[in-house]
C-alpha positions in Angstrom: -10.4 2.4 24.7 -7.2 2.9 23.0 -6.7 1.9 19.6 -4.2 -0.6 20.4 -6.9 -2.4 21.9 -9.2 -2.0 19.4 -10.8 -4.6 17.4 -8.9 -5.2 13.9 -11.9 -3.8 11.9 -11.8 -0.4 14.0 -7.8 -0.5 13.2 -8.1 -0.9 9.7 -11.0 1.7 9.5 -8.9 4.6 11.2 -6.3 3.4 9.1 -8.3 3.7 5.8 -9.8 7.1 6.9 -6.1 8.6 7.6 -4.6 7.0 4.1 -8.1 9.0 2.4 -7.6 12.0 4.4 -3.7 12.6 3.9 -4.2 12.1 0.0 -7.5 14.4 0.1 -9.7 12.1 -1.7 -12.7 13.5 -2.4 -15.6 12.4 -0.4 -17.7 11.1 -3.7 -14.5 9.4 -4.8 -13.9 7.9 -1.6 -17.4 6.3 -1.3 -17.7 5.1 -4.8 -14.2 3.3 -4.1 -15.5 1.9 -1.0 -18.4 0.9 -2.4 -16.0 -1.2 -5.2 -14.3 -2.7 -2.2 -17.1 -3.8 -0.3 -18.7 -5.7 -3.3 -15.2 -7.2 -4.0 -15.1 -8.6 -0.6 -18.5 -9.6 -0.6 -18.2 -11.8 -3.7 -14.7 -13.2 -2.1 -16.7 -13.9 1.2 -19.3 -15.8 -1.0 -16.7 -17.7 -2.9 -15.1 -18.9 0.5 -18.2 -19.9 2.1 -19.1 -22.0 -1.1 -15.9 -23.7 -1.2 -15.9 -24.9 2.5 -19.7 -25.9 2.5 
């Protein structure tokens, strides 16, 4: 499967990996930042679910 046909989340993941690698972000820093991003988006998801239901 080509990237053009991949699901959006795979495309985004590839873009993020490339961005982190291009900027030579240390692994631990990238993982810590991704944890922060994940928590932020989980909060947003909960808020969206609360407001729609």
